[in-house]
A tleap script that builds the chain and sets N, CA, C and O, in Angstrom:
source leaprc.protein.ff14SB
mol = sequence {
  NMET THR GLY LEU SER LEU ILE ILE ALA THR
  GLY HIE ASN ASN LEU ALA MET ASN GLN GLY
  ILE LEU GLN VAL ALA ARG ARG TYR VAL HIE
  GLY THR ALA PRO ALA GLU GLU MET LEU ASN
  ARG VAL GLU ALA VAL ILE ARG CYS TYR ASP
  PRO CYS LEU SER CYS ALA SER HIE ALA ALA
  GLY SER MET PRO LEU GLU VAL ARG TRP LEU
  ASP ALA LYS GLY ARG GLU LEU ARG ARG MET
  VAL ARG CALA
}
set mol.1.N position { 6.586 -39.969 19.732 }
set mol.1.CA position { 7.134 -38.662 19.436 }
set mol.1.C position { 6.317 -37.613 20.199 }
set mol.1.O position { 5.087 -37.624 20.166 }
set mol.2.N position { 7.008 -36.727 20.873 }
set mol.2.CA position { 6.315 -35.699 21.640 }
set mol.2.C position { 6.439 -34.308 21.043 }
set mol.2.O position { 5.737 -33.394 21.476 }
set mol.3.N position { 7.312 -34.123 20.058 }
set mol.3.CA position { 7.471 -32.801 19.468 }
set mol.3.C position { 8.109 -32.887 18.101 }
set mol.3.O position { 8.657 -33.914 17.701 }
set mol.4.N position { 8.021 -31.791 17.410 }
set mol.4.CA position { 8.570 -31.729 16.062 }
set mol.4.C position { 8.972 -30.294 15.757 }
set mol.4.O position { 8.223 -29.357 16.030 }
set mol.5.N position { 10.142 -30.136 15.198 }
set mol.5.CA position { 10.598 -28.814 14.772 }
set mol.5.C position { 10.848 -28.856 13.277 }
set mol.5.O position { 11.526 -29.750 12.772 }
set mol.6.N position { 10.294 -27.881 12.577 }
set mol.6.CA position { 10.490 -27.781 11.139 }
set mol.6.C position { 11.143 -26.451 10.813 }
set mol.6.O position { 10.796 -25.422 11.391 }
set mol.7.N position { 12.082 -26.475 9.893 }
set mol.7.CA position { 12.661 -25.243 9.376 }
set mol.7.C position { 12.192 -25.143 7.931 }
set mol.7.O position { 12.651 -25.894 7.070 }
set mol.8.N position { 11.283 -24.221 7.669 }
set mol.8.CA position { 10.712 -24.042 6.347 }
set mol.8.C position { 11.534 -22.992 5.610 }
set mol.8.O position { 11.766 -21.897 6.122 }
set mol.9.N position { 11.972 -23.337 4.402 }
set mol.9.CA position { 12.859 -22.444 3.645 }
set mol.9.C position { 12.262 -21.049 3.476 }
set mol.9.O position { 12.983 -20.057 3.578 }
set mol.10.N position { 10.972 -20.959 3.223 }
set mol.10.CA position { 10.353 -19.658 2.990 }
set mol.10.C position { 10.534 -18.736 4.188 }
set mol.10.O position { 10.928 -17.581 4.025 }
set mol.11.N position { 10.256 -19.224 5.373 }
set mol.11.CA position { 10.388 -18.410 6.578 }
set mol.11.C position { 11.841 -18.174 6.971 }
set mol.11.O position { 12.214 -17.075 7.382 }
set mol.12.N position { 12.647 -19.206 6.840 }
set mol.12.CA position { 14.050 -19.118 7.231 }
set mol.12.C position { 14.819 -18.131 6.349 }
set mol.12.O position { 15.696 -17.415 6.832 }
set mol.13.N position { 14.492 -18.096 5.076 }
set mol.13.CA position { 15.227 -17.262 4.124 }
set mol.13.C position { 14.514 -15.955 3.773 }
set mol.13.O position { 14.925 -15.253 2.849 }
set mol.14.N position { 13.464 -15.631 4.495 }
set mol.14.CA position { 12.664 -14.458 4.150 }
set mol.14.C position { 13.482 -13.162 4.119 }
set mol.14.O position { 13.334 -12.368 3.191 }
set mol.15.N position { 14.329 -12.942 5.107 }
set mol.15.CA position { 15.134 -11.723 5.152 }
set mol.15.C position { 16.056 -11.642 3.936 }
set mol.15.O position { 16.156 -10.589 3.305 }
set mol.16.N position { 16.724 -12.738 3.605 }
set mol.16.CA position { 17.635 -12.743 2.455 }
set mol.16.C position { 16.874 -12.506 1.151 }
set mol.16.O position { 17.356 -11.780 0.282 }
set mol.17.N position { 15.686 -13.111 1.005 }
set mol.17.CA position { 14.876 -12.885 -0.197 }
set mol.17.C position { 14.490 -11.413 -0.307 }
set mol.17.O position { 14.591 -10.821 -1.381 }
set mol.18.N position { 14.050 -10.824 0.800 }
set mol.18.CA position { 13.653 -9.408 0.788 }
set mol.18.C position { 14.825 -8.506 0.415 }
set mol.18.O position { 14.654 -7.552 -0.345 }
set mol.19.N position { 16.009 -8.798 0.939 }
set mol.19.CA position { 17.177 -7.985 0.612 }
set mol.19.C position { 17.553 -8.143 -0.858 }
set mol.19.O position { 17.934 -7.167 -1.504 }
set mol.20.N position { 17.451 -9.358 -1.394 }
set mol.20.CA position { 17.738 -9.590 -2.805 }
set mol.20.C position { 16.768 -8.857 -3.709 }
set mol.20.O position { 17.167 -8.276 -4.718 }
set mol.21.N position { 15.494 -8.884 -3.349 }
set mol.21.CA position { 14.476 -8.185 -4.145 }
set mol.21.C position { 14.681 -6.670 -4.059 }
set mol.21.O position { 14.470 -5.962 -5.043 }
set mol.22.N position { 15.086 -6.179 -2.907 }
set mol.22.CA position { 15.399 -4.753 -2.774 }
set mol.22.C position { 16.544 -4.363 -3.699 }
set mol.22.O position { 16.497 -3.301 -4.320 }
set mol.23.N position { 17.562 -5.194 -3.801 }
set mol.23.CA position { 18.683 -4.919 -4.710 }
set mol.23.C position { 18.204 -4.880 -6.162 }
set mol.23.O position { 18.629 -4.022 -6.935 }
set mol.24.N position { 17.322 -5.806 -6.531 }
set mol.24.CA position { 16.760 -5.815 -7.887 }
set mol.24.C position { 15.996 -4.512 -8.128 }
set mol.24.O position { 16.158 -3.878 -9.171 }
set mol.25.N position { 15.173 -4.117 -7.172 }
set mol.25.CA position { 14.385 -2.892 -7.322 }
set mol.25.C position { 15.289 -1.677 -7.493 }
set mol.25.O position { 15.023 -0.824 -8.339 }
set mol.26.N position { 16.336 -1.590 -6.712 }
set mol.26.CA position { 17.248 -0.446 -6.813 }
set mol.26.C position { 17.928 -0.383 -8.184 }
set mol.26.O position { 18.242 0.696 -8.687 }
set mol.27.N position { 18.144 -1.545 -8.768 }
set mol.27.CA position { 18.803 -1.564 -10.072 }
set mol.27.C position { 17.847 -1.303 -11.233 }
set mol.27.O position { 18.225 -0.644 -12.202 }
set mol.28.N position { 16.608 -1.813 -11.153 }
set mol.28.CA position { 15.720 -1.801 -12.313 }
set mol.28.C position { 14.565 -0.806 -12.246 }
set mol.28.O position { 13.932 -0.547 -13.269 }
set mol.29.N position { 14.272 -0.248 -11.091 }
set mol.29.CA position { 13.134 0.670 -10.985 }
set mol.29.C position { 13.658 2.102 -10.938 }
set mol.29.O position { 14.223 2.554 -9.943 }
set mol.30.N position { 13.446 2.795 -12.058 }
set mol.30.CA position { 13.889 4.189 -12.163 }
set mol.30.C position { 12.815 4.971 -12.902 }
set mol.30.O position { 12.563 4.716 -14.080 }
set mol.31.N position { 12.190 5.907 -12.233 }
set mol.31.CA position { 11.219 6.790 -12.866 }
set mol.31.C position { 9.990 6.080 -13.397 }
set mol.31.O position { 9.065 5.783 -12.641 }
set mol.32.N position { 9.974 5.810 -14.677 }
set mol.32.CA position { 8.776 5.266 -15.315 }
set mol.32.C position { 8.708 3.750 -15.209 }
set mol.32.O position { 9.153 3.166 -14.222 }
set mol.33.N position { 8.160 3.133 -16.211 }
set mol.33.CA position { 7.904 1.687 -16.187 }
set mol.33.C position { 9.204 0.880 -16.181 }
set mol.33.O position { 10.083 1.118 -17.009 }
set mol.34.N position { 9.330 -0.057 -15.267 }
set mol.34.CA position { 10.498 -0.937 -15.248 }
set mol.34.C position { 10.400 -1.975 -16.362 }
set mol.34.O position { 9.321 -2.230 -16.896 }
set mol.35.N position { 11.507 -2.550 -16.695 }
set mol.35.CA position { 11.566 -3.532 -17.777 }
set mol.35.C position { 11.038 -4.891 -17.314 }
set mol.35.O position { 11.042 -5.205 -16.124 }
set mol.36.N position { 10.587 -5.685 -18.282 }
set mol.36.CA position { 10.163 -7.066 -18.010 }
set mol.36.C position { 11.302 -7.852 -17.364 }
set mol.36.O position { 11.070 -8.788 -16.599 }
set mol.37.N position { 12.522 -7.462 -17.680 }
set mol.37.CA position { 13.688 -8.137 -17.114 }
set mol.37.C position { 13.665 -8.094 -15.582 }
set mol.37.O position { 14.182 -8.998 -14.925 }
set mol.38.N position { 13.064 -7.043 -15.017 }
set mol.38.CA position { 12.985 -6.941 -13.570 }
set mol.38.C position { 12.213 -8.118 -12.984 }
set mol.38.O position { 12.620 -8.678 -11.966 }
set mol.39.N position { 11.090 -8.503 -13.623 }
set mol.39.CA position { 10.324 -9.650 -13.128 }
set mol.39.C position { 11.159 -10.927 -13.177 }
set mol.39.O position { 11.079 -11.760 -12.274 }
set mol.40.N position { 11.952 -11.079 -14.220 }
set mol.40.CA position { 12.826 -12.251 -14.312 }
set mol.40.C position { 13.830 -12.274 -13.174 }
set mol.40.O position { 14.108 -13.333 -12.612 }
set mol.41.N position { 14.372 -11.124 -12.832 }
set mol.41.CA position { 15.353 -11.045 -11.745 }
set mol.41.C position { 14.703 -11.320 -10.389 }
set mol.41.O position { 15.289 -12.007 -9.552 }
set mol.42.N position { 13.505 -10.793 -10.168 }
set mol.42.CA position { 12.791 -11.063 -8.915 }
set mol.42.C position { 12.532 -12.567 -8.788 }
set mol.42.O position { 12.743 -13.150 -7.725 }
set mol.43.N position { 12.079 -13.180 -9.866 }
set mol.43.CA position { 11.837 -14.626 -9.850 }
set mol.43.C position { 13.120 -15.395 -9.546 }
set mol.43.O position { 13.091 -16.358 -8.781 }
set mol.44.N position { 14.237 -14.986 -10.131 }
set mol.44.CA position { 15.515 -15.654 -9.884 }
set mol.44.C position { 15.910 -15.575 -8.415 }
set mol.44.O position { 16.392 -16.555 -7.848 }
set mol.45.N position { 15.706 -14.407 -7.794 }
set mol.45.CA position { 16.028 -14.250 -6.369 }
set mol.45.C position { 15.176 -15.207 -5.537 }
set mol.45.O position { 15.693 -15.889 -4.652 }
set mol.46.N position { 13.890 -15.259 -5.812 }
set mol.46.CA position { 12.999 -16.131 -5.046 }
set mol.46.C position { 13.403 -17.588 -5.203 }
set mol.46.O position { 13.441 -18.330 -4.222 }
set mol.47.N position { 13.702 -18.000 -6.413 }
set mol.47.CA position { 14.095 -19.395 -6.665 }
set mol.47.C position { 15.394 -19.758 -5.951 }
set mol.47.O position { 15.563 -20.901 -5.526 }
set mol.48.N position { 16.310 -18.808 -5.815 }
set mol.48.CA position { 17.572 -19.087 -5.120 }
set mol.48.C position { 17.355 -19.406 -3.645 }
set mol.48.O position { 18.041 -20.261 -3.085 }
set mol.49.N position { 16.415 -18.729 -3.024 }
set mol.49.CA position { 16.243 -18.856 -1.582 }
set mol.49.C position { 15.100 -19.750 -1.154 }
set mol.49.O position { 15.014 -20.108 0.021 }
set mol.50.N position { 14.225 -20.121 -2.060 }
set mol.50.CA position { 13.068 -20.933 -1.673 }
set mol.50.C position { 12.947 -22.139 -2.595 }
set mol.50.O position { 12.172 -22.116 -3.551 }
set mol.51.N position { 13.713 -23.196 -2.312 }
set mol.51.CA position { 13.684 -24.372 -3.182 }
set mol.51.C position { 12.310 -25.042 -3.234 }
set mol.51.O position { 11.962 -25.641 -4.252 }
set mol.52.N position { 11.534 -24.956 -2.175 }
set mol.52.CA position { 10.197 -25.566 -2.177 }
set mol.52.C position { 9.306 -24.886 -3.214 }
set mol.52.O position { 8.588 -25.557 -3.955 }
set mol.53.N position { 9.351 -23.572 -3.264 }
set mol.53.CA position { 8.544 -22.826 -4.223 }
set mol.53.C position { 8.991 -23.131 -5.647 }
set mol.53.O position { 8.160 -23.270 -6.545 }
set mol.54.N position { 10.298 -23.234 -5.855 }
set mol.54.CA position { 10.812 -23.532 -7.192 }
set mol.54.C position { 10.295 -24.870 -7.698 }
set mol.54.O position { 9.814 -24.957 -8.828 }
set mol.55.N position { 10.385 -25.906 -6.885 }
set mol.55.CA position { 9.913 -27.231 -7.311 }
set mol.55.C position { 8.409 -27.233 -7.548 }
set mol.55.O position { 7.932 -27.819 -8.520 }
set mol.56.N position { 7.676 -26.594 -6.681 }
set mol.56.CA position { 6.217 -26.568 -6.802 }
set mol.56.C position { 5.792 -25.825 -8.060 }
set mol.56.O position { 4.849 -26.243 -8.732 }
set mol.57.N position { 6.469 -24.733 -8.388 }
set mol.57.CA position { 6.077 -23.981 -9.581 }
set mol.57.C position { 6.454 -24.723 -10.850 }
set mol.57.O position { 5.763 -24.605 -11.862 }
set mol.58.N position { 7.555 -25.498 -10.813 }
set mol.58.CA position { 7.891 -26.320 -11.985 }
set mol.58.C position { 6.842 -27.402 -12.190 }
set mol.58.O position { 6.469 -27.700 -13.325 }
set mol.59.N position { 6.365 -27.990 -11.102 }
set mol.59.CA position { 5.348 -29.037 -11.193 }
set mol.59.C position { 4.041 -28.484 -11.742 }
set mol.59.O position { 3.327 -29.177 -12.467 }
set mol.60.N position { 3.728 -27.245 -11.402 }
set mol.60.CA position { 2.491 -26.629 -11.876 }
set mol.60.C position { 2.639 -26.081 -13.291 }
set mol.60.O position { 1.636 -25.810 -13.950 }
set mol.61.N position { 3.863 -25.913 -13.767 }
set mol.61.CA position { 4.087 -25.462 -15.130 }
set mol.61.C position { 4.420 -23.990 -15.279 }
set mol.61.O position { 4.836 -23.566 -16.357 }
set mol.62.N position { 4.249 -23.195 -14.228 }
set mol.62.CA position { 4.591 -21.775 -14.312 }
set mol.62.C position { 4.756 -21.218 -12.903 }
set mol.62.O position { 4.369 -21.846 -11.917 }
set mol.63.N position { 5.333 -20.041 -12.835 }
set mol.63.CA position { 5.476 -19.368 -11.545 }
set mol.63.C position { 4.812 -18.001 -11.657 }
set mol.63.O position { 5.449 -17.036 -12.079 }
set mol.64.N position { 3.533 -17.909 -11.281 }
set mol.64.CA position { 2.865 -16.608 -11.323 }
set mol.64.C position { 3.604 -15.619 -10.430 }
set mol.64.O position { 4.116 -15.991 -9.374 }
set mol.65.N position { 3.657 -14.368 -10.853 }
set mol.65.CA position { 4.394 -13.361 -10.112 }
set mol.65.C position { 3.658 -12.040 -10.199 }
set mol.65.O position { 3.223 -11.627 -11.274 }
set mol.66.N position { 3.523 -11.385 -9.061 }
set mol.66.CA position { 2.896 -10.069 -9.005 }
set mol.66.C position { 3.811 -9.137 -8.223 }
set mol.66.O position { 4.214 -9.446 -7.102 }
set mol.67.N position { 4.134 -7.997 -8.820 }
set mol.67.CA position { 4.952 -6.988 -8.155 }
set mol.67.C position { 4.112 -5.719 -8.069 }
set mol.67.O position { 3.588 -5.236 -9.073 }
set mol.68.N position { 3.992 -5.184 -6.846 }
set mol.68.CA position { 3.205 -3.965 -6.643 }
set mol.68.C position { 4.099 -2.882 -6.070 }
set mol.68.O position { 4.938 -3.146 -5.209 }
set mol.69.N position { 3.914 -1.652 -6.556 }
set mol.69.CA position { 4.597 -0.478 -6.038 }
set mol.69.C position { 3.612 0.256 -5.139 }
set mol.69.O position { 2.487 0.549 -5.543 }
set mol.70.N position { 4.045 0.549 -3.916 }
set mol.70.CA position { 3.197 1.251 -2.952 }
set mol.70.C position { 3.861 2.556 -2.555 }
set mol.70.O position { 5.087 2.649 -2.498 }
set mol.71.N position { 3.040 3.566 -2.278 }
set mol.71.CA position { 3.607 4.809 -1.764 }
set mol.71.C position { 3.770 4.691 -0.250 }
set mol.71.O position { 3.478 3.643 0.326 }
set mol.72.N position { 4.232 5.753 0.390 }
set mol.72.CA position { 4.510 5.727 1.829 }
set mol.72.C position { 3.275 5.429 2.668 }
set mol.72.O position { 3.400 4.964 3.801 }
set mol.73.N position { 2.073 5.691 2.126 }
set mol.73.CA position { 0.836 5.429 2.859 }
set mol.73.C position { 0.224 4.075 2.500 }
set mol.73.O position { -0.879 3.752 2.941 }
set mol.74.N position { 0.940 3.290 1.703 }
set mol.74.CA position { 0.452 1.953 1.350 }
set mol.74.C position { -0.489 1.919 0.167 }
set mol.74.O position { -1.065 0.871 -0.125 }
set mol.75.N position { -0.665 3.042 -0.529 }
set mol.75.CA position { -1.536 3.074 -1.706 }
set mol.75.C position { -0.788 2.514 -2.910 }
set mol.75.O position { 0.384 2.818 -3.128 }
set mol.76.N position { -1.482 1.698 -3.681 }
set mol.76.CA position { -0.860 1.084 -4.851 }
set mol.76.C position { -0.665 2.116 -5.958 }
set mol.76.O position { -1.597 2.826 -6.336 }
set mol.77.N position { 0.559 2.184 -6.469 }
set mol.77.CA position { 0.898 3.101 -7.544 }
set mol.77.C position { 0.950 2.390 -8.894 }
set mol.77.O position { 0.562 2.951 -9.919 }
set mol.78.N position { 1.426 1.170 -8.880 }
set mol.78.CA position { 1.619 0.416 -10.111 }
set mol.78.C position { 1.648 -1.075 -9.775 }
set mol.78.O position { 1.957 -1.468 -8.650 }
set mol.79.N position { 1.323 -1.892 -10.769 }
set mol.79.CA position { 1.327 -3.345 -10.592 }
set mol.79.C position { 1.781 -4.005 -11.884 }
set mol.79.O position { 1.350 -3.623 -12.972 }
set mol.80.N position { 2.658 -5.005 -11.757 }
set mol.80.CA position { 3.046 -5.833 -12.889 }
set mol.80.C position { 2.694 -7.274 -12.516 }
set mol.80.O position { 2.979 -7.724 -11.407 }
set mol.81.N position { 2.074 -7.989 -13.451 }
set mol.81.CA position { 1.664 -9.369 -13.190 }
set mol.81.C position { 2.128 -10.251 -14.335 }
set mol.81.O position { 2.005 -9.892 -15.506 }
set mol.82.N position { 2.663 -11.409 -13.977 }
set mol.82.CA position { 2.997 -12.436 -14.967 }
set mol.82.C position { 2.340 -13.717 -14.500 }
set mol.82.O position { 2.577 -14.181 -13.385 }
set mol.83.N position { 1.513 -14.285 -15.363 }
set mol.83.CA position { 0.762 -15.501 -14.998 }
set mol.83.C position { 1.583 -16.743 -15.219 }
set mol.83.O position { 1.107 -17.850 -14.965 }
savepdb mol mol.pdb
quit
């Protein structure tokens, strides 16, 4: 064998995952603190597009998730974490 090409779901589906997460943010982030339901929706989007991550997180027993809000200069405004 002289070469190998791999298509990794995470990289291949990155644009679609980002667009899905943007849709979740537009629906659930308004003014003050977003609902816990938003984290569930973000996780659902990721699981739809990244089957490798879904299987790995099931094997580990949980899917840790961190969502950070940044301002236009990249400064962190808020953070939600689920272990």
